[in-house]
N, C-alpha and C positions, 0 to 999 in steps of 0.2 A: 712317247707318250704325251697323255693332254693329260692337263692338269686343271683344277676347279680347285678358285681361296673363298671361303668363308668363312667368317666370323678369325679369322686370323690362322686357321687352318689350312694348309695345302692337302688337297682330296688329290692321287692319282689311280688313273685306269692306264695299263700297257697293254698295247697289239704286239699280237704275234701275227703275221703270215706264211702259212704253209703255200708252199707253192706244186701244183702237179702231184702225181699220185705218188700217198705215202711220203709226202714232202720230201721229195727225192730234185737236188736242185740241178740236176742234169734235164731239164726241160727244154723243150724246142718252140714254145708256145706261152711257156711263163701265166699259165690261167692258174688264179686263187682258188685250192682247190677249200681252205677251211680259216677263217677268221677266229684265232685264239685270243681271249679276250684272258686278262689279270687284275685284280683289284681287290679291293674291300667287296663283300660278299653281298651285302644292303644296295653300297654305290652299284655296285655292275648293274645290278635288279630296278634300279631305281633309273638307271639313263637307258637301259635298254628295253627291261621287260617282259613284252613277249617275244621279241625277238631270242632271245638268251636262251641257251637251249644250255640245261645245268646237268645232263645225262649220263657224263663222267664225274663227276663228283660224288664221293659220296658220303657227306657230311651233311644231309642237307641241311639240317633242324638248327645250325647253328649260323645267325645271321651278322656278328661283329664279327669274324675272323677272314685271313686273306684266303685269296682262290687262284689256281693257275689252271683250273680246269676246264671251263666253260668256255663254250662256242658259239659262234655267231649263226644261227639257223641263215642267212642269206649270205651272199661271198660277193657283197658289192662294197667297198671303201667310202664312198660317196654315203650311202645312208648311211652308214656307222660312226660317218664325219659328220654327218647335220646333225643324226641322234645327241650325239658328246657338244655339235654348238646348240641345240634348245636349249642342255641341260647346263648351260653356261659356264661350256670347258671350255680351256684356248688350248694351244698346240706350244710346248716347251721342249727347247733344242737342251 
């Protein structure tokens, strides 16, 4: 989970990582097949821009809501965390 503190408000974006075909756990090589993104719609769009795939999200109109149906168009964790870092997010545990 990563967070951003702005004006005394903490904003979160969470990643879920799917390994292998259809998210099966018994994968031999542990190749990442998809990086799912959960968070406020406007915040996800602001951070990930054109790399955000919104095709699984049925409510395209509203921006001030939470979703767990976005995923990134790439499967590179380094690129995802670089984008979060550029948007002033930090890792939390």
